[in-house]
C-alpha positions in Angstrom: 24.3 -14.8 20.3 21.1 -16.1 19.4 20.6 -17.3 15.7 19.1 -15.6 13.2 15.6 -15.2 13.4 13.0 -14.5 10.2 10.3 -15.8 8.2 10.8 -18.0 5.4 10.7 -16.6 1.9 11.8 -19.3 -0.3 9.4 -21.9 -1.6 10.8 -25.1 0.0 12.7 -25.7 3.3 16.3 -27.5 3.1 14.7 -30.9 2.8 12.7 -29.9 0.2 8.9 -29.8 2.7 6.7 -26.9 1.6 6.4 -24.1 5.0 3.0 -24.1 6.1 0.6 -21.7 5.6 0.3 -18.5 7.8 -2.6 -18.3 10.1 -5.3 -15.5 8.9 -4.0 -12.0 9.9 -5.7 -10.5 13.1 -7.7 -7.4 11.7 -5.6 -4.7 13.5 -2.4 -6.6 11.5 -4.5 -6.1 8.2 -4.8 -2.8 8.5 -1.6 -2.0 9.1 -0.4 -3.6 6.4 -3.0 -1.6 4.2 -1.5 1.8 6.0 2.1 0.2 5.0 0.9 -0.2 1.3 -0.2 3.3 1.2 2.4 4.8 3.0 4.9 3.8 -0.3 1.9 4.8 -2.7 2.1 8.4 -1.1 6.1 8.0 -1.7 5.8 6.5 -5.4 2.7 9.4 -6.2 4.8 12.3 -4.8 8.1 11.1 -5.8 6.3 10.5 -9.6 5.1 14.6 -9.2 8.6 15.8 -8.4 10.0 14.2 -11.0 8.3 15.3 -13.8 7.8 18.9 -12.7 4.2 18.8 -11.6 4.1 19.2 -8.0 3.3 22.5 -6.6 5.9 24.5 -4.9 7.2 24.8 -1.0 8.7 23.3 1.5 6.0 22.2 3.6 4.2 21.0 0.8 6.8 18.6 0.4 7.5 17.7 4.1 4.2 17.3 5.0 3.3 14.0 2.5 6.8 12.6 3.0 6.3 12.7 7.0 2.7 11.4 6.6 4.2 8.5 3.9 6.7 7.6 6.8 4.3 7.5 9.3 2.0 5.3 7.5 5.2 3.0 6.8 6.4 3.0 10.3 3.5 2.2 12.4 3.8 -1.7 11.2 7.5 -1.6 12.0 6.8 -0.1 15.7 3.9 -2.8 16.4 6.7 -5.6 15.4 9.4 -3.7 17.4 7.3 -3.9 20.8 6.4 -7.3 20.0 2.7 -7.1 19.6 0.3 -10.1 19.7 -1.2 -8.8 16.2 2.0 -8.0 14.3 4.5 -10.4 14.7 6.9 -9.8 12.0 7.1 -6.8 9.6 7.8 -8.2 6.0 9.0 -11.5 7.3 11.6 -9.5 9.8 10.6 -11.4 13.7 12.5 -8.3 15.2 14.3 -9.6 18.2 18.0 -9.8 19.8 20.1 -11.5 17.1 18.0 -11.6 14.3 18.6 -10.2 11.0 16.3 -8.2 8.5 14.7 -10.4 5.6 15.5 -9.3 2.3 12.0 -7.6 1.8 12.3 -5.8 5.2 15.7 -4.5 3.8 14.4 -3.5 0.7 11.3 -1.4 2.7 14.0 0.5 5.0 15.8 1.0 2.2 13.3 3.5 0.6 14.0 5.6 3.7 16.8 6.7 2.0 15.5 8.9 -1.1 12.7 9.8 1.3 15.1 11.5 3.7 16.9 13.0 0.6 13.7 14.2 -0.4 12.7 15.6 2.7 16.6 17.4 2.9 16.4 19.1 -0.6 12.9 20.5 -0.2 13.4 24.3 -0.4 10.5 25.9 -1.6 12.0 25.4 -5.4 10.8 21.9 -6.2 12.7 22.5 -9.9 15.8 21.9 -8.7 17.7 18.9 -10.3 18.6 17.1 -7.0 15.1 17.4 -5.8 13.6 15.8 -9.3 16.0 13.3 -9.0 15.5 12.3 -5.6 11.6 12.4 -6.2 12.5 10.0 -8.8 14.4 8.0 -6.3 12.2 8.1 -4.2 9.5 6.9 -6.6 11.3 4.1 -8.2 12.4 2.6 -4.5 8.3 2.2 -3.4 7.5 0.6 -6.4 10.3 -1.7 -6.2 9.2 -2.3 -2.4 5.7 -3.1 -3.4 6.1 -5.6 -5.9 8.5 -7.3 -3.9 7.2 -7.4 -0.5 3.6 -8.5 -2.1 4.4 -11.3 -3.9 6.7 -12.4 -0.8 3.7 -11.8 2.0 1.2 -13.8 -0.5 3.5 -16.4 -0.5 3.6 -17.0 3.1 -0.1 -17.1 3.0 -0.6 -19.5 0.5 3.0 -21.5 -0.5 0.7 -23.7 -3.3 -0.2 -20.4 -5.0 0.2 -21.1 -8.9 2.2 -18.9 -10.8 -0.4 -16.9 -13.2 -2.3 -16.4 -10.0 1.2 -15.1 -8.3 1.9 -12.5 -11.2 -1.5 -10.6 -10.6 -0.6 -9.9 -7.2 2.2 -7.1 -7.9 -0.2 -5.1 -10.3 -2.8 -5.6 -8.1 -0.6 -4.0 -5.2 1.0 -1.3 -7.2 -2.2 0.0 -8.4 -4.2 -0.1 -5.1 -1.3 1.6 -3.4 -1.4 4.2 -6.0 -5.1 5.0 -5.5 -4.9 4.6 -1.9 -1.4 6.8 -1.5 -2.9 9.4 -4.0 -6.1 10.3 -1.7 -3.6 10.2 1.3 -1.5 13.0 -1.0 -4.4 14.6 -2.0 -5.4 15.2 2.1 -1.9 16.9 2.4 -2.4 19.1 -0.3 -6.1 20.2 0.4 -4.9 21.0 4.0 -2.3 23.6 3.2 -2.4 27.1 1.5 -1.4 26.2 -1.8 -2.0 28.1 -5.2 -4.7 26.7 -7.3 -3.5 27.7 -10.6 -0.1 25.4 -9.5 -2.2 22.7 -8.2 -4.5 22.3 -11.1 -7.4 20.5 -8.7 -9.5 19.2 -11.5 -6.6 17.0 -13.4 -5.1 15.8 -9.9 -9.1 14.6 -9.0 -9.8 13.4 -12.6 -6.6 11.2 -12.4 -7.7 9.5 -8.7 -11.2 9.1 -10.6 -9.4 7.0 -13.1 -7.2 5.2 -11.1 -10.6 4.2 -8.7 -11.6 3.0 -12.7 -8.3 0.8 -12.7 -8.2 -0.7 -9.3 -11.5 -1.5 -10.1 -10.4 -3.4 -13.1 -7.7 -4.9 -12.0 -9.1 -6.2 -8.3 -12.2 -7.9 -10.4 -9.7 -9.8 -12.4 -7.6 -11.0 -9.3 -10.9 -11.9 -7.2 -12.1 -13.9 -10.7 -8.7 -15.8 -10.8 -8.6 -16.5 -7.1 -12.2 -17.7 -6.7 -12.0 -20.4 -9.7 -9.0 -21.9 -7.8 -10.7 -21.6 -4.3 -11.9 -24.7 -2.9 -14.7 -22.3 -1.4 -18.3 -22.3 -2.8 -18.1 -19.7 -4.9 -21.6 -17.9 -3.1 -19.3 -17.9 -0.2 -17.3 -14.7 -0.9 -18.9 -13.3 -3.7 -21.7 -12.8 -1.9 -20.3 -11.4 1.5 -22.1 -8.2 3.0 -18.3 -7.4 3.5 -17.5 -7.2 0.0 -19.8 -4.7 -0.7 -19.5 -2.8 2.7 -15.4 -2.6 1.1 -16.9 -1.2 -2.3 -18.9 1.3 -0.7 -15.3 2.1 1.5 -13.2 2.2 -1.2 -15.0 3.3 -4.3 -18.6 4.9 -3.7 -17.4 7.4 -0.5 -14.0 8.7 -2.0 -15.3 8.9 -5.8 -18.5 10.9 -4.1 -15.9 13.1 -2.0 -13.6 13.7 -4.9 -16.7 15.0 -7.5 -17.9 17.5 -4.4 -14.4 18.8 -3.8 -14.5 19.6 -8.1 -17.4 22.0 -6.9 -15.2 23.7 -4.3 -17.0 22.3 -1.1 -15.4 21.9 2.1 -12.2 20.0 0.6 -9.9 19.1 3.9 -13.2 17.2 5.4 -13.8 15.4 2.0 -10.4 14.7 1.8 -9.9 13.2 5.3 -13.5 10.9 4.7 -11.8 9.7 1.0 -8.6 8.7 2.1 -9.9 7.0 5.5 -12.7 5.4 4.0 -10.4 4.0 1.1 -8.1 2.7 3.5 -10.6 1.1 5.7 -12.0 -0.5 2.6 -8.8 -2.0 1.1 -8.3 -3.6 4.9 -11.4 -5.2 4.4 -11.1 -6.8 1.0 -7.5 -7.9 1.9 -8.7 -9.9 4.8 -11.1 -11.5 2.6 -8.7 -12.5 0.0 -6.4 -13.6 2.4 -9.4 -16.2 3.0 -9.9 -16.8 -0.2 -5.8 -17.9 -0.5 -6.4 -19.9 2.4 -9.1 -22.3 0.4 -6.9 -22.9 -2.4 -5.9 -26.2 -3.1 -3.3 -27.8 -1.1 -4.1 -26.1 2.0 -4.0 -27.4 5.7 
């Protein structure tokens, strides 16, 4: 039997030496990471809506977002299973014969259990106590997975990252995943024949716009903290055209689409545009942030 294979997830090796920094992720890998975060964010928002009883009734209205969230999460796992060149591991787990999942991978896999429970209990009336309890468990598990895997992934990219910068990452990822997952959930609800009175579209749209504003504030603080500690010239990342492109994709297009949807415009087209645009924009942001982490003092 082959020895266990997994990515390092501790601050130092057994001999006391720090692990080497990971190479910058290829663009497809970065996009799959963002899709996975959005999938957990979708499950978290859906589970919270079910738990507090504000999600519209309907078995299909629950099964579609649960399935979509599972697809977004599983696509990265599938790429790692086929040993894709640009996706060598999934949350630090190098999937091979004789290998064992890392702690991060186990936590991410555990989120599938409450998601399956929600899918099995959805029966048209989402006020059923077991459905609401499963929704709360799904939201909590997704939140825990986002926090744990985000810190571990950032540490693999920059082992010398200081504590203050590291503590900002989980909050940033949770807010981003909630915003991105909320847009994907809104796409699911917009594409179904749902009673407008039970959906409260204005409240949902307002909530997503508030999340966009909150994410902008959190991301700005995170970027400033990273740039202050980075060895790069300040203007190299701040003035990159990709940052302006990412801002347009993450904020301008989704928020404009949400405002147009509030006027009963083409809901499905605008919801699709908002969700896809936000995911692509956050992938661009993540690639730039990885570049900033690689320039932290103490790097190779």
